[in-house]
N, C-alpha and C positions, 0 to 999 in steps of 0.2 A: 504493499499500499504505499509506504514512504517513498519507495523508489518511483512509483508511477507519479506520486504526487510531484516529486523532483523532475521526472522527465516532463510533466505537462508544463512545468514552470519554466523548465528549459525553453519549450516550444513558444511560450510567450514572451520571455524576457530574454531570450538569447542566452547568454553566458550566466551561470549562477555558482555560487560556492556555497559550501556547507552551511555556514552562518545564515546565509540569506535563505536556504531551505528552511532551518529552524525559526527564523524571524517570521517567515510568511505562514508555516505551520501554526506558530503561535497566533497570529494575527486571525487567521481564518477559524481557530478555534477559540478565539476569543481570551487566550489564555489559559484554557484548559488543559492543553498539552503543548509542551515545549522539548521536543525530542533533542537529547543530547549528541555529542559528537559520536559517541559509541553506536548510535542506531544510524544517525544520517551519514556518516562516511563509509560504513561496510555497504551502505544502501547504494550509494553513489559508486563504491567500486564495483559491486555486482552488475550494475547498469554498464559499466566500462567492459567489465569481463563478457557479457551477453552482447557486446557490440552495438548497445541502444545508445550510449553516449560515450563522448570521448574527452579527455583533458584538452581545453582550450589553450590556446595560444598565448592567452592574455593572462595565463596563468603566472605567479611569481614565487620566489623562494618563499615567502610568508602566507600565500594565499593562492589555493589549487582551485580554479575554474573548470568547469565542465560545461559542454554543450550537447544537444541533441545529434545524433547522426540521422541518416534516411532511414536506417532500419527502425530507430526509435519512433521517428514520425508515422511509419508505416504499422508499427504496432499501436500506438495511440490511435490512429484511423480505424483499425481493425477492432479495439475494444469499444470504441466509441458508435461504431456501425452494428456492433454485433446484439446490443439490446440488453437483456436480463443480468445484473451483475453477478449472480450466483453460478452464472453457467462457466464450465470449465473449458479448457483449451479445444476439447473435442467437440464443443456444442451441447454436450449433455448436460441436463439440468441435475446441478450438485446439491439440490435442497434436501433431499434425504439424507445424505450426509453430514450435512450442517446441523441439520435438525438432532440427529444423534450425537454429534459432538456436542452440543449445546444441553443435551440431555433432554430435550424434548421428544415425548414418545411418539406423536403422530406427525406426520410431515404438514397435514392441515393446520394443526395447531400451532406449527412454528411458522407456518406463513400468516397466520392470524397475529401471532406475537411481532412478527417483521412489520406487519401493517400498522399495529397499534403503535410500535416504536416509531414509524415513520410519521405517524399523525400526531404523536406527541412531539416530535421534533420540529414539524411544521407549526404546532401551536406555539411552541418556545420563540420560534424565529418570528413568527407575525405579533408577537408580545413584545418584540425589541424596542424601546424606546427611538433608537437610531434609524429604524427602519422607515424610509419616507412613506407616508399614508397612502400615496397613490400606487407605490409599489405593493404595500400589503393588500389594498382593494383589489387590485389586479391579480395578485396571485390567490386572494380567497375565492375571486370568481372563477379562476382557472380550476381551484381545487373543487369547488362545488360543481362545475361542469363536468369535470372527470369522475368525481364520484357518482354523480347522477347517471353518467352513462354506463358504469360499471353496474350499479344497481339496476339498472333496466335490463342490461344482458344478465344478471344472475337471475332475475324473475321471470325470464322466459322459461316455460316448461319444457320445451325441446330444446334446452340450451345444450350447445355443444362446444367443448373446450376448443380454442384456437389451435392448440398442439398439445398432444398428450406426451409429456417426457417418457422415454423408453421404460424407466422404473415404475411408471403408473403416475397417477395425479392425485394430490390429497389425501391418500390413505396412510398407512402406518409407514415408518422409517424402515 
């Protein structure tokens, strides 16, 4: 996760160094997480080892900068176009495995837990005093539209899933 965030930061900002990654993570999490050098630099090293990033020519003896490679850009493109975050590299739905890892008996229960957490996160985000009211209202409207669309689909008696993962849908882990 930290490596992928660093990669996306390189894509946006060009050259980044480890401390910049730490600063941005702390900003984005409102100080809730400030990864240390022991997390950031191994993540950057793994990106370099995988050919997704490389040391920048702007590096100096005091500071090592990194930049994204074409392979790194291609990976971000694939990740962004793939869709659900819980899918593995093969495109398989790994939700049942994550349910088991987290100790939730049924995959459907795990999915509901993820939904509740996402809605709670949206609620907290919308309650931020720093969030411009027009942005908050736009997000609320989009959220209501999305929820209503999904509720309508769930209420259909002959509802068929869009895609059934190979391991089954919604059942036990």
